[in-house]
C-alpha positions as CSV (number, residue, x, y, z in Angstrom):
1,X,16.8,35.0,187.0
2,X,19.6,32.6,186.6
3,X,21.4,32.0,183.4
4,X,18.1,33.5,181.9
5,X,15.8,31.1,183.8
6,X,13.1,32.3,186.2
7,X,13.9,31.5,189.8
8,X,12.8,32.1,193.5
9,X,16.2,32.1,195.2
10,X,18.2,29.0,194.4
11,X,15.1,27.1,193.1
12,X,15.0,27.3,189.1
13,X,11.6,27.4,187.8
14,X,10.3,25.8,184.6
15,X,12.0,22.4,184.4
16,X,9.6,20.8,186.6
17,X,6.8,21.7,188.8
18,X,7.8,22.9,192.4
19,X,5.7,22.3,195.6
20,X,5.5,25.5,197.7
21,X,4.9,24.7,201.4
22,X,2.8,27.3,203.1
23,X,4.2,28.4,206.5
24,X,1.2,29.9,208.3
25,X,2.5,29.8,211.7
26,X,6.0,30.1,213.3
27,X,7.0,26.5,213.0
28,X,10.2,25.3,214.4
29,X,13.4,25.1,212.4
30,X,13.3,21.5,212.8
31,X,9.8,21.4,211.4
32,X,11.1,23.5,208.4
33,X,14.0,21.2,207.8
34,X,11.5,18.1,207.9
35,X,9.3,19.6,205.3
36,X,12.3,20.5,203.2
37,X,13.4,16.9,203.7
38,X,10.0,15.7,202.6
39,X,10.6,17.4,199.4
40,X,9.1,20.8,199.5
41,X,11.0,23.2,197.2
42,X,10.0,26.7,198.2
43,X,8.3,28.1,201.4
44,X,5.6,30.8,201.5
45,X,5.8,32.7,204.5
46,X,2.3,33.9,205.4
47,X,3.5,36.8,207.3
48,X,-0.2,38.0,207.8
49,X,-0.9,34.9,209.7
50,X,1.6,35.2,212.2
51,X,0.5,36.2,215.7
52,X,3.6,37.9,216.9
53,X,5.3,41.3,216.8
54,X,7.1,42.4,213.7
55,X,10.6,42.3,215.3
56,X,9.9,38.6,216.3
57,X,8.9,37.6,212.8
58,X,12.0,39.4,211.3
59,X,14.3,37.4,213.7
60,X,12.2,34.2,212.6
61,X,12.8,34.8,209.0
62,X,16.5,35.5,209.6
63,X,16.9,32.2,211.6
64,X,15.1,30.2,208.8
65,X,17.3,31.8,206.0
66,X,20.5,31.2,208.0
67,X,19.8,27.8,209.4
68,X,17.3,26.2,206.8
69,X,18.5,27.9,203.7
70,X,15.1,27.5,201.9
71,X,13.8,29.7,199.0
72,X,11.1,32.0,200.6
73,X,8.1,33.8,199.3
74,X,7.0,36.7,201.4
75,X,3.2,37.3,201.6
76,X,1.4,39.8,203.5
77,X,-2.4,39.8,202.9
78,X,-4.4,42.8,204.2
79,X,-6.2,42.0,207.6
80,X,-6.7,43.8,210.8
81,X,-3.1,43.6,211.9
82,X,-1.5,44.4,208.6
83,X,-3.9,46.9,206.9
84,X,-2.1,49.9,208.1
85,X,1.5,48.6,208.1
86,X,2.0,46.5,205.2
87,X,4.5,48.6,203.4
88,X,6.7,48.8,206.8
89,X,6.3,45.0,207.1
90,X,7.4,44.3,203.5
91,X,10.2,46.7,203.8
92,X,11.4,44.8,207.1
93,X,11.1,41.3,205.5
94,X,12.7,42.1,202.3
95,X,16.3,41.3,203.2
96,X,15.3,37.5,204.0
97,X,12.7,36.6,201.2
98,X,13.5,35.6,197.5
99,X,10.2,36.5,196.4
100,X,7.2,38.6,197.3
101,X,3.4,38.1,196.5
102,X,1.2,41.2,195.8
103,X,-2.4,41.1,195.1
104,X,-3.6,42.4,191.6
105,X,-4.5,46.0,191.9
106,X,-3.1,46.7,195.5
107,X,-2.4,50.3,195.8
108,X,1.0,49.6,197.6
109,X,2.4,47.7,194.7
110,X,4.6,50.5,193.1
111,X,6.0,51.4,196.4
112,X,6.9,47.9,197.6
113,X,8.4,47.2,194.1
114,X,10.6,50.1,194.5
115,X,12.6,48.4,197.4
116,X,12.1,44.8,196.0
117,X,15.1,45.0,193.7
118,X,16.3,41.6,192.7
119,X,13.1,39.7,194.1
120,X,10.9,37.6,191.9
121,X,7.6,39.4,192.0
122,X,4.2,37.4,192.0
123,X,1.0,39.2,191.3
124,X,-1.9,37.1,192.3
125,X,-5.7,37.3,192.0
126,X,-8.2,35.1,193.9
127,X,-11.9,34.7,193.0
128,X,-13.4,32.5,195.7
129,X,-16.8,32.5,193.9
130,X,-16.4,31.4,190.1
131,X,-14.0,30.8,187.4
132,X,-14.0,33.9,185.4
133,X,-14.3,33.8,181.7
134,X,-11.2,33.3,179.6
135,X,-11.4,37.0,178.6
136,X,-11.5,38.0,182.0
137,X,-8.5,35.6,183.0
138,X,-6.6,37.1,180.0
139,X,-7.4,40.6,181.4
140,X,-6.0,39.7,184.7
141,X,-2.8,38.4,183.1
142,X,-2.4,41.6,181.2
143,X,-2.9,43.7,184.3
144,X,-0.6,41.7,186.4
145,X,2.4,42.1,183.9
146,X,1.2,45.9,183.8
147,X,1.9,45.7,187.8
148,X,5.3,44.3,187.3
149,X,4.6,40.5,187.5
150,X,7.3,38.0,186.8
151,X,4.8,35.3,187.7
152,X,1.1,35.5,187.5
153,X,-0.9,33.6,190.0
154,X,-4.6,33.1,189.5
155,X,-6.6,31.0,192.1
156,X,-10.5,30.8,191.1
157,X,-13.2,28.7,192.4
158,X,-14.2,25.7,190.1
159,X,-18.0,24.9,190.4
160,X,-17.9,22.2,187.9
161,X,-15.4,19.9,186.1
162,X,-15.9,22.1,182.9
163,X,-14.4,25.0,185.0
164,X,-11.5,22.8,185.8
165,X,-11.0,21.9,182.2
166,X,-11.2,25.3,181.0
167,X,-8.6,26.4,183.5
168,X,-6.3,23.6,182.4
169,X,-6.6,24.7,178.8
170,X,-6.2,28.4,179.5
171,X,-2.9,27.5,181.5
172,X,-1.6,25.4,178.6
173,X,-2.2,28.2,176.2
174,X,-0.6,31.0,178.5
175,X,2.6,32.3,177.2
176,X,4.0,33.9,180.3
177,X,4.8,32.3,183.6
178,X,1.8,31.4,185.4
179,X,0.5,29.5,188.6
180,X,-3.1,28.6,188.3
181,X,-5.2,26.8,191.0
182,X,-9.0,25.7,190.9
183,X,-10.2,25.8,194.3
184,X,-13.2,24.0,195.9
185,X,-13.8,20.3,195.9
186,X,-14.1,20.0,192.0
187,X,-10.6,21.7,191.8
188,X,-8.7,19.5,194.1
189,X,-7.2,17.6,191.4
190,X,-5.7,21.0,189.9
191,X,-3.4,20.9,193.0
192,X,-1.6,18.0,191.1
193,X,-2.5,18.1,187.5
194,X,-2.4,21.7,186.7
195,X,1.7,21.5,186.6
196,X,1.1,19.0,183.8
197,X,-0.3,21.9,181.6
198,X,2.3,24.4,182.5
199,X,1.5,25.8,186.1
200,X,5.0,26.5,187.6
201,X,4.1,25.5,191.1
202,X,1.6,24.3,193.6
203,X,0.7,25.2,197.2
204,X,0.4,22.8,200.1
205,X,-0.4,22.9,203.7
206,X,1.9,21.8,206.6
207,X,-0.9,21.0,209.4
208,X,-4.0,22.6,208.1
209,X,-5.3,23.8,204.8
210,X,-5.3,27.7,204.2
211,X,-7.5,27.6,201.0
212,X,-10.3,25.4,199.8
213,X,-9.3,22.1,198.4
214,X,-5.8,22.4,199.3
215,X,-3.6,19.3,199.8
216,X,-0.6,18.7,202.1
217,X,2.8,19.6,200.8
218,X,3.9,16.0,201.6
219,X,0.9,14.5,199.6
220,X,1.7,16.9,196.6
221,X,5.5,15.9,196.5
222,X,4.4,12.3,196.4
223,X,1.7,12.7,193.8
224,X,3.7,15.0,191.6
225,X,6.5,12.6,191.8
226,X,4.4,10.1,190.0
227,X,4.2,12.2,186.9
228,X,7.6,13.9,187.0
229,X,9.9,11.2,188.3
């Protein structure tokens, strides 16, 4: 928090929607700086996607922090590499990131938050099959807040235009800091339009999508600029 405003590192949230560039591999510092120059505001470091030893990853994060000076979210999804070591991974990356993303209901949440002092906590839930009912969405928000969320991220599959419209209405009526994403072909528009309804930021890829319907960070900067110039 800075002056009472929610932030991720030096990036203040809430005044205009932000673009998060998803860093799903160990791109060069030059590439990071190019993406920053193109207008990305925040960088999500997808630690679980990096095919490298932990000490190499930590050195990379330190280099990005020192040489690119970009706000960073540390995300460590559970997979074959991370499943047994997520707590030590989070502990190792914590000095270099400004925010962390924890899945709703993850059993490691309390322990990770114990050493995440001063970091902005994103609690996220993904439904790759459907857009849950509004009652379910509200329950997800409540449970995320109970888990210590500063920001609640809800990414759901849109199987129709009605799903997208309902998610927009939910976002507009939500009274807590939220990021909403409608995945799939019906939901691609949400990557640009959801911020008009109050979603704090939107995620874009650098070289290849990491979620259904995702747009490139550069394209998002261009599109959002049309509405928030």
